Backbone as CSV, one residue per row, in Angstrom:
resi,resn,N_x,N_y,N_z,CA_x,CA_y,CA_z,C_x,C_y,C_z
1,MET,0.965,-1.117,0.015,-0.160,-0.240,-0.404,0.831,1.192,-0.252
2,VAL,0.562,2.244,-0.928,1.449,3.330,-1.179,0.423,4.378,-0.412
3,ILE,0.729,5.468,-0.137,-0.233,6.545,0.390,0.132,7.758,-0.284
4,ARG,-0.278,8.346,-0.971,0.228,9.917,-2.054,-0.172,11.176,-1.360
5,THR,0.214,11.551,-0.168,-0.033,12.975,0.435,0.279,14.281,-1.211
6,ARG,-0.130,15.627,-0.361,0.254,16.743,-1.367,1.637,16.567,-1.906
7,SER,2.477,16.478,-1.129,4.214,16.118,-1.640,4.799,15.246,-0.740
8,LEU,4.057,13.943,-0.281,4.968,13.023,-0.024,4.339,11.728,-0.516
9,PHE,5.008,10.457,-0.343,4.369,9.232,-0.458,4.915,8.060,0.917
10,LEU,4.033,7.669,1.238,4.343,6.979,2.165,4.152,5.604,1.306
11,ARG,5.291,4.619,2.071,5.197,3.715,1.201,5.315,2.595,2.476
12,PRO,5.355,1.062,2.058,5.708,0.125,3.644,7.487,0.211,3.762
13,LEU,7.269,0.333,4.956,9.187,0.433,5.392,9.750,-0.849,4.811
14,LEU,10.908,-0.585,4.662,12.252,-1.985,4.137,12.768,-1.719,5.419
15,VAL,13.934,-2.703,5.574,15.024,-2.990,5.978,16.088,-1.911,5.031
16,ALA,16.118,-2.091,3.873,16.805,-1.679,2.698,16.437,0.102,3.297
17,ASP,15.679,0.441,4.310,15.083,1.640,3.988,16.399,2.746,5.187
18,ALA,16.926,1.624,6.241,17.676,1.907,7.467,18.840,2.558,7.006
19,PRO,19.989,2.748,5.335,20.679,3.922,5.737,19.901,5.308,5.766
20,ALA,18.615,5.525,5.204,18.280,6.609,4.330,17.870,7.507,5.571
21,LEU,17.669,6.721,7.015,16.983,7.068,8.258,17.780,7.098,8.778
22,PHE,18.911,6.310,8.877,20.406,6.827,10.095,20.607,8.778,9.945
23,ALA,19.862,9.134,9.647,20.364,10.372,9.394,18.875,11.567,10.719
24,ALA,17.817,10.458,10.959,17.339,10.445,11.363,17.612,9.586,13.142
25,ARG,17.646,8.536,13.193,17.474,7.487,14.367,19.031,7.464,14.517
26,GLY,19.949,8.627,14.050,21.603,8.429,14.072,21.360,10.044,14.984
27,ASP,20.577,10.421,15.027,20.850,12.531,15.605,20.229,12.341,16.738
28,PRO,21.261,12.361,17.794,20.853,12.677,19.077,19.521,13.943,19.295
29,GLU,19.814,14.685,19.091,19.242,16.296,18.685,17.477,15.235,18.484
30,MET,17.207,14.722,17.084,15.840,13.765,16.672,15.734,13.121,17.367
31,MET,16.550,12.265,18.316,16.338,11.741,19.275,15.780,11.905,20.785
32,ARG,16.555,12.603,20.972,15.982,13.660,22.699,14.641,13.159,23.458
33,TYR,14.128,13.037,22.503,12.488,12.976,22.910,11.349,11.454,22.689
34,TRP,12.704,10.330,22.223,12.044,9.062,21.620,12.909,8.112,23.066
35,ASP,12.031,7.029,23.235,12.087,6.140,24.124,13.602,5.249,24.041
36,TRP,14.217,5.513,23.076,15.933,4.934,22.818,16.433,6.276,22.406
37,PRO,17.923,5.818,23.005,18.498,7.013,22.197,19.179,6.705,20.716
38,ALA,20.040,7.857,19.625,20.233,7.586,19.232,20.622,6.572,18.411
39,GLN,20.589,5.711,17.085,20.900,4.685,17.165,22.990,5.181,16.764
40,ALA,23.616,3.825,16.805,25.144,4.420,16.761,25.534,3.838,15.149
41,SER,24.520,2.966,14.612,24.366,2.458,13.206,23.822,2.126,12.510
42,ILE,24.178,2.152,11.292,22.919,1.454,9.897,22.869,-0.169,10.512
43,GLY,23.159,-0.882,10.607,23.269,-1.707,11.076,22.684,-2.112,12.316
44,GLU,22.201,-1.150,13.392,21.892,-1.480,14.363,20.124,-1.525,13.878
45,ILE,19.766,0.189,13.258,18.772,0.384,12.626,18.113,-1.060,11.730
46,GLU,18.667,-1.509,10.785,18.340,-2.756,10.530,17.689,-4.113,11.837
47,GLN,18.768,-3.847,12.410,17.918,-5.251,13.242,17.167,-4.590,14.154
48,ILE,16.443,-3.392,14.787,15.832,-3.240,15.298,14.416,-2.924,13.966
49,PHE,14.410,-2.871,12.510,13.646,-3.112,11.843,13.659,-4.660,11.671
50,GLU,14.474,-5.421,11.910,13.888,-6.851,11.567,13.445,-7.237,12.508
51,ALA,13.151,-6.761,13.848,12.708,-7.509,14.910,11.514,-6.795,14.971
52,HIS,10.546,-5.957,14.062,9.362,-5.552,14.027,8.727,-6.959,13.042
53,LEU,9.034,-6.898,12.011,8.638,-8.169,11.210,7.583,-8.465,11.345
54,PRO,8.078,-9.101,12.316,6.421,-9.980,12.783,4.886,-9.355,12.992
55,GLU,5.250,-8.246,13.332,4.175,-7.200,13.551,3.549,-6.348,11.944
56,LEU,4.402,-6.633,11.567,4.433,-5.996,9.953,3.077,-6.847,8.974
57,GLY,3.886,-8.306,9.735,3.518,-9.979,9.028,1.831,-10.140,9.883
58,ASP,1.715,-9.471,10.510,0.420,-10.411,11.241,-0.430,-9.300,11.405
59,GLY,-0.132,-7.687,10.712,-1.137,-6.743,10.815,-1.859,-5.614,11.850
60,SER,-0.636,-5.658,12.888,-0.754,-5.348,14.322,-0.422,-3.770,14.325
61,THR,0.443,-3.899,12.694,1.394,-1.979,12.680,1.715,-2.469,11.084
62,LEU,1.466,-1.430,10.765,1.330,-0.692,9.411,2.535,0.563,9.894
63,TRP,4.089,0.379,8.629,4.960,1.151,9.358,5.327,1.606,7.738
64,PHE,5.107,2.802,7.351,5.864,3.358,6.348,7.087,4.238,6.759
65,ALA,7.684,4.046,5.076,8.801,4.856,5.488,8.009,6.099,4.209
66,VAL,8.617,7.589,4.589,8.036,8.676,4.279,9.406,9.438,3.244
67,ALA,8.963,9.625,1.909,9.724,10.418,0.904,8.843,10.961,-0.272
68,LEU,10.519,11.704,-0.594,9.557,12.819,-1.611,8.947,12.287,-3.055
69,SER,9.441,11.031,-3.574,9.131,10.378,-4.333,9.514,9.164,-4.465
70,PRO,8.420,8.516,-5.009,7.645,6.874,-5.269,8.790,6.039,-4.166
71,GLU,10.263,6.258,-5.109,11.507,5.486,-5.306,12.401,5.800,-4.435
72,GLY,12.196,7.333,-3.911,13.253,8.146,-3.217,13.342,7.536,-1.990
73,PRO,15.339,8.174,-1.217,14.994,7.735,-0.339,14.567,8.241,0.850
74,ALA,14.427,7.904,2.289,12.953,8.047,3.230,14.071,9.277,3.822
75,ILE,13.201,9.999,4.030,13.150,11.404,5.056,12.670,11.466,6.751
76,GLY,11.631,10.611,6.397,11.055,9.983,7.933,10.890,8.729,8.339
77,GLU,9.809,8.460,8.940,8.709,7.443,9.220,7.559,7.789,9.512
78,CYS,6.243,6.829,9.637,5.424,6.822,10.415,4.988,5.371,10.696
79,ASP,3.986,5.130,11.656,3.145,4.233,11.320,1.697,4.300,12.458
80,LEU,1.208,3.127,12.581,0.295,2.454,13.239,0.377,1.742,13.750
81,SER,0.665,1.585,15.232,1.163,0.386,15.852,0.005,-0.134,16.552
82,GLU,-0.327,-0.802,17.419,-0.925,-1.471,18.306,-1.991,-1.728,17.552
83,ILE,-2.471,-1.934,16.481,-3.341,-2.191,15.655,-4.254,-3.123,16.498
84,ASP,-5.461,-2.970,17.350,-6.969,-3.742,17.522,-7.603,-3.419,17.375
85,ARG,-8.065,-4.305,16.512,-9.320,-4.641,15.437,-10.429,-4.922,16.633
86,GLN,-10.285,-5.351,17.711,-11.777,-6.109,18.550,-11.870,-4.588,19.062
87,HIS,-10.855,-3.660,19.529,-11.631,-2.323,20.218,-11.098,-1.455,19.946
88,GLY,-10.903,-1.104,18.154,-10.828,-0.581,16.928,-10.017,0.965,17.497
89,ARG,-9.187,0.419,17.416,-8.015,1.137,18.255,-6.347,1.001,17.267
90,ALA,-5.793,2.036,17.284,-3.832,1.908,17.531,-3.518,3.865,17.786
91,GLU,-2.143,2.878,17.601,-1.152,4.466,18.575,-0.342,4.734,17.176
92,LEU,-0.445,6.307,16.847,0.037,7.027,16.373,1.633,7.145,16.377
93,GLY,2.218,7.178,15.346,3.789,7.865,15.531,4.374,8.107,14.123
94,PHE,5.291,8.891,14.601,6.048,9.583,13.148,7.292,10.248,14.060
95,LEU,8.381,10.971,12.653,9.723,10.936,13.550,10.071,11.179,11.564
96,PHE,10.832,12.427,11.330,11.493,13.162,10.703,13.081,13.554,10.658
97,ALA,13.838,13.555,9.788,15.510,13.646,9.587,14.823,15.363,10.023
98,ARG,16.034,15.854,10.740,16.252,17.297,11.104,15.904,18.053,9.815
99,ALA,16.391,18.167,8.535,16.651,18.454,7.863,15.089,18.934,6.549
100,HIS,14.429,17.919,7.568,12.888,18.224,6.850,11.887,18.571,8.275
101,TRP,12.264,19.329,8.977,11.355,19.979,10.225,10.438,20.676,9.785
102,GLY,9.556,21.103,10.170,9.307,23.043,10.075,8.731,22.900,8.756
103,LYS,8.410,22.158,7.844,8.096,21.886,6.262,6.476,21.432,6.112
104,GLY,6.384,20.968,7.486,4.446,20.694,7.170,4.515,19.351,6.805
105,TYR,5.743,18.712,6.714,5.794,16.983,6.525,4.760,16.135,7.530
106,GLY,4.709,16.939,8.900,3.980,15.681,10.120,2.888,16.093,9.887
107,LEU,2.082,17.486,10.051,1.041,17.302,9.763,-0.019,16.717,8.118
108,GLU,0.639,16.388,7.297,0.547,15.730,6.091,0.491,14.068,6.163
109,VAL,1.540,13.535,7.342,1.474,12.167,7.202,0.498,11.965,8.528
110,GLY,0.159,12.843,9.197,-0.590,12.628,10.450,-2.399,12.687,9.501
111,GLN,-2.816,13.635,9.267,-3.821,13.599,8.282,-3.756,12.604,7.249
112,ALA,-3.008,11.875,6.745,-2.864,10.857,5.933,-3.520,9.411,6.634
113,LEU,-2.670,9.300,7.746,-2.712,7.818,9.005,-4.129,8.261,9.758
114,ILE,-4.797,9.000,9.774,-5.568,9.179,10.372,-7.204,9.111,9.483
115,ALA,-6.758,9.384,8.494,-8.162,9.032,7.295,-7.596,7.803,7.101
116,LEU,-6.686,6.800,6.762,-6.558,5.385,6.332,-7.671,4.952,8.396
117,ALA,-6.770,5.582,9.066,-7.547,4.704,10.331,-8.500,4.561,10.490
118,PHE,-9.504,5.881,10.341,-10.446,5.706,10.509,-11.415,5.721,9.260
119,GLY,-10.782,5.447,8.112,-11.927,5.351,6.624,-11.541,3.533,6.624
120,GLU,-10.356,3.185,5.884,-10.665,1.834,5.307,-10.183,1.054,6.633
121,LEU,-9.455,1.375,7.654,-9.146,0.361,8.556,-10.285,0.343,9.895
122,GLY,-11.182,1.098,9.315,-12.721,1.580,10.207,-12.621,1.483,11.546
123,LEU,-11.577,1.862,12.078,-10.601,1.988,13.588,-11.558,3.346,14.313
124,ALA,-12.080,3.632,15.144,-12.515,4.607,16.256,-11.448,5.585,16.467
125,ARG,-10.765,5.149,17.468,-9.554,5.906,18.643,-8.080,5.629,17.975
126,LEU,-7.647,6.655,17.768,-6.054,6.953,17.550,-5.507,7.686,19.362
127,TRP,-4.364,6.907,19.682,-3.938,8.018,20.758,-2.593,7.984,20.045
128,ALA,-1.845,8.672,21.129,-0.104,8.805,20.441,0.506,9.352,21.724
129,ARG,1.780,8.827,22.024,1.808,9.578,23.050,3.562,10.335,22.852
130,VAL,3.909,11.054,24.030,5.208,12.384,23.553,5.576,12.444,24.721
131,HIS,6.722,12.588,24.310,7.864,11.958,25.747,7.193,13.759,26.533
132,ALA,7.902,14.206,28.578,6.876,15.417,28.231,8.056,16.410,28.095
133,GLY,7.652,17.735,27.349,8.689,18.362,26.489,9.093,18.458,25.687
134,ASN,8.063,17.819,24.441,8.337,17.514,23.421,7.122,18.670,22.709
135,GLY,7.448,19.942,22.734,6.988,20.980,22.323,5.612,21.113,20.998
136,ALA,6.728,20.653,19.722,6.244,20.939,18.418,5.374,19.535,18.403
137,SER,6.048,18.057,19.325,4.699,17.429,18.669,3.557,17.513,19.113
138,ARG,3.552,17.754,20.732,2.301,18.123,20.985,1.895,18.910,20.238
139,ARG,1.992,20.121,20.101,1.390,21.113,19.160,0.954,20.408,17.783
140,LEU,1.643,19.626,17.491,1.063,19.047,16.149,-0.108,18.131,16.441
141,LEU,0.214,17.040,17.432,-1.281,16.276,17.722,-2.633,17.027,17.751
142,GLU,-1.945,18.369,18.950,-3.468,19.298,18.379,-4.149,19.942,17.556
143,LYS,-3.141,20.005,15.905,-3.261,20.197,14.996,-4.053,19.433,14.012
144,LEU,-3.640,18.339,14.411,-5.097,17.009,13.963,-6.008,17.071,14.784
145,GLY,-6.329,17.911,15.506,-7.560,17.537,16.689,-7.406,16.594,17.217
146,PHE,-6.516,16.343,18.011,-5.782,15.577,19.075,-5.959,16.131,20.468
147,THR,-6.452,15.022,21.609,-6.669,15.885,22.597,-5.855,15.540,23.416
148,TYR,-5.320,16.355,25.250,-4.608,15.805,26.231,-5.362,14.846,26.858
149,GLU,-5.168,13.716,27.358,-6.021,12.814,28.261,-5.039,12.995,29.366
150,GLY,-3.710,13.148,29.487,-3.051,12.966,30.722,-2.098,12.507,30.803
151,THR,-1.159,12.295,32.092,0.401,12.228,32.022,0.250,10.777,32.150
152,MET,0.935,10.151,31.819,1.556,8.563,32.496,2.917,9.079,33.317
153,LYS,3.406,8.640,34.559,4.533,9.088,35.145,5.986,8.158,34.839
154,GLY,6.589,8.194,34.704,7.920,7.502,34.754,7.488,6.565,33.535
155,HIS,6.729,6.992,32.720,6.359,5.595,31.533,7.712,5.070,30.708
156,VAL,8.794,5.594,30.713,9.556,5.285,29.784,11.039,5.541,30.749
157,VAL,11.960,4.222,30.759,13.193,4.767,31.212,14.084,4.876,30.137
158,ARG,14.831,6.783,29.914,15.719,6.233,29.275,16.945,7.374,29.892
159,ASP,17.930,6.829,29.209,19.569,6.856,29.675,19.669,7.290,31.490
160,GLY,18.933,6.192,32.150,18.977,5.782,33.423,17.446,6.265,34.005
161,ARG,17.056,7.183,33.705,15.999,7.792,34.208,14.922,7.829,33.649
162,ARG,13.893,8.409,35.120,12.190,7.579,34.193,11.682,9.057,33.508
163,ARG,10.851,8.824,32.321,10.291,10.446,31.660,8.798,9.642,31.710
164,ASP,8.657,11.192,31.699,7.144,11.242,32.229,6.594,11.187,30.337
165,CYS,5.367,9.870,29.921,4.992,10.629,28.705,3.335,11.488,28.732
166,LEU,2.816,11.767,27.489,1.959,12.341,27.603,0.833,11.651,26.657
167,VAL,-0.541,11.406,26.877,-1.140,10.548,26.028,-1.777,12.005,25.332
168,TYR,-2.080,11.779,23.978,-3.100,12.362,23.353,-3.560,11.961,22.732
169,GLY,-5.377,11.779,22.343,-6.049,10.882,22.076,-7.254,11.881,20.580
170,GLU,-7.977,10.877,19.730,-8.936,11.104,18.932,-9.524,10.254,18.574
171,LEU,-10.837,9.950,19.155,-12.180,9.198,18.913,-13.107,10.026,18.209
172,ARG,-13.622,9.026,17.134,-14.518,9.513,16.784,-15.877,7.782,15.897
173,GLY,-16.473,7.826,16.909,-17.842,7.041,16.701,-17.524,6.276,18.480
């Protein structure tokens, strides 16, 4: 499945996208508000992608590389994960290489994934988790229509410290 937005192409993520995504996943500034620190090598990213292949195969995750052209290198990634058809819900996630911040791509991707989730997938609820302090992602989720629902205290351990995560959600139906 390939999704076309105004200026982007979302195509299924491949292990072969790891070199292009090293620009994002290897950047400590980009990964500052992520559950894991920056990846040290392309091989490490490949291992992460390979570890998630079962989720992609069973339909519990839809993971996309985001590119500027159909065959172009990935400039970011996005996903619907923890897809639960019984309860009609999924988690929304995204990241972009820093060179592509501030161009509205997050909004485009978010709108496309929301349309997919509430349309073709027939889900009724989406949620997203944001590390405390990540104002840019909070603002983006609010632009997408998500509402702050609460804080999960100490939800993630990163660099030996517990971090709070804010939960945003959107319910339709």
